[in-house]
C-alpha positions in Angstrom: 1.2 -18.3 9.6 -0.9 -15.2 8.7 -1.7 -15.2 5.0 -3.6 -12.5 3.0 -4.0 -12.9 -0.7 -5.5 -10.3 -2.8 -7.1 -11.0 -6.2 -9.5 -9.6 -8.7 -7.4 -6.8 -10.3 -7.4 -6.1 -14.0 -7.8 -3.6 -16.7 -11.1 -1.6 -16.8 -12.3 1.5 -18.5 -13.1 4.6 -16.6 -16.6 4.3 -15.2 -16.4 0.5 -14.9 -16.4 -1.7 -11.9 -14.1 -4.4 -10.3 -14.5 -6.5 -7.2 -11.3 -7.3 -5.3 -11.1 -10.3 -3.0 -8.8 -11.0 0.0 -8.5 -14.5 1.2 -7.4 -14.7 4.8 -6.0 -17.5 6.8 -3.8 -18.4 9.7 -5.4 -16.2 12.3 -8.7 -15.6 14.1 -10.5 -13.8 11.4 -13.2 -12.4 13.7 -10.6 -10.7 15.8 -8.9 -8.9 13.0 -9.2 -5.6 11.2 -8.6 -6.0 7.5 -7.9 -3.2 5.1 -7.4 -2.4 1.5 -4.5 -0.2 0.6 -3.1 1.0 -2.7 0.1 2.3 -4.1 0.4 4.1 -7.4 3.7 4.6 -9.2 5.8 7.3 -7.5 3.3 7.7 -4.6 3.2 6.5 -1.1 0.9 3.6 0.0 -2.4 4.9 1.2 -5.4 3.5 2.9 -8.6 2.9 0.8 -11.0 1.1 3.1 -10.9 -1.0 6.3 -13.2 -3.1 8.3 -13.1 -4.5 11.7 -14.6 -8.0 11.3 -16.2 -8.5 14.7 -17.9 -5.2 15.0 -18.3 -4.5 11.3 -17.1 -1.0 11.6 -15.7 0.5 8.4 -13.5 3.3 7.3 -13.2 4.8 3.9 -10.8 7.3 2.4 -12.4 10.3 1.0 -11.5 9.2 -2.5 -13.4 5.9 -2.0 -16.6 7.3 -0.3 -19.6 6.8 -2.4 -17.8 4.6 -5.0 -16.2 1.7 -3.1 -17.8 -0.7 -0.6 -15.9 -3.0 1.7 -17.5 -6.2 3.1 -16.4 -9.3 4.9 -17.7 -12.9 4.9 -16.6 -14.2 8.3 -17.6 -17.8 7.4 -15.4 -17.8 4.3 -12.7 -15.6 5.9 -12.9 -13.3 2.9 -12.9 -9.5 2.6 -14.1 -7.8 -0.6 -13.8 -4.4 -2.1 -16.4 -3.5 -4.6 -15.2 -0.6 -6.7 -17.6 1.2 -8.9 -17.3 4.3 -11.1 -13.6 3.7 -11.4 -11.3 6.6 -12.4 -7.9 6.6 -14.0 -6.5 8.0 -10.7 -7.6 4.7 -9.0 -4.9 2.9 -11.0 -2.5 1.3 -8.5 -1.4 -2.0 -6.9 -4.0 -2.9 -4.3 -3.0 -4.8 -1.2 -5.0 -6.3 1.6 -3.5 -6.2 5.0 -4.5 -6.9 8.6 -3.8 -6.6 12.2 -5.6 -7.6 15.4 -8.5 -5.3 16.2 -7.2 -4.8 19.7 -4.2 -3.2 18.0 -5.7 -1.3 15.2 -9.3 -0.1 14.6 -10.6 0.4 11.1 -10.0 4.1 11.3 -6.5 3.9 12.7 -5.5 1.3 10.2 -6.7 3.4 7.4 -4.8 6.5 8.3 -1.7 4.7 9.5 -0.7 2.0 6.9 2.8 1.9 8.4 1.3 0.4 11.6 -0.2 -2.6 9.9 1.4 -5.9 10.9 0.5 -8.3 8.1 0.5 -7.7 4.4 -0.3 -9.8 1.4 0.9 -9.5 -2.2 -0.9 -6.9 -4.3 -3.2 -7.1 -7.3 -2.9 -4.5 -10.1 -5.8 -2.4 -11.0 -5.5 -0.3 -14.2 -8.2 2.1 -15.2 -8.0 3.5 -18.7 -9.5 6.8 -19.7 
């Protein structure tokens, strides 16, 4: 069974940092693309950053470029999202999700969240001004 569990959310002041973690199991980690997505109240779910684990290719939303860094630890089957210089508009529930890399590249996953096959429960990030 594919399992993706996000953690690391919390309350932080604007300008602060958080690191989200996604624990993955139940599938061949190296053959998957894993992404971080977020959904703010009243808004659609959007891609934040994605990584294809075997090739290490990454994709970032414009809002994340220069502030967020995605990384993966294939030995631990973990994917991380380091978020720096957080802004109030980053407030959202953050999800990690994945699909086989043969199905979705990092770019395609990022711009087409509806195509992602496997989703985990989210973790709430609140950025206060």
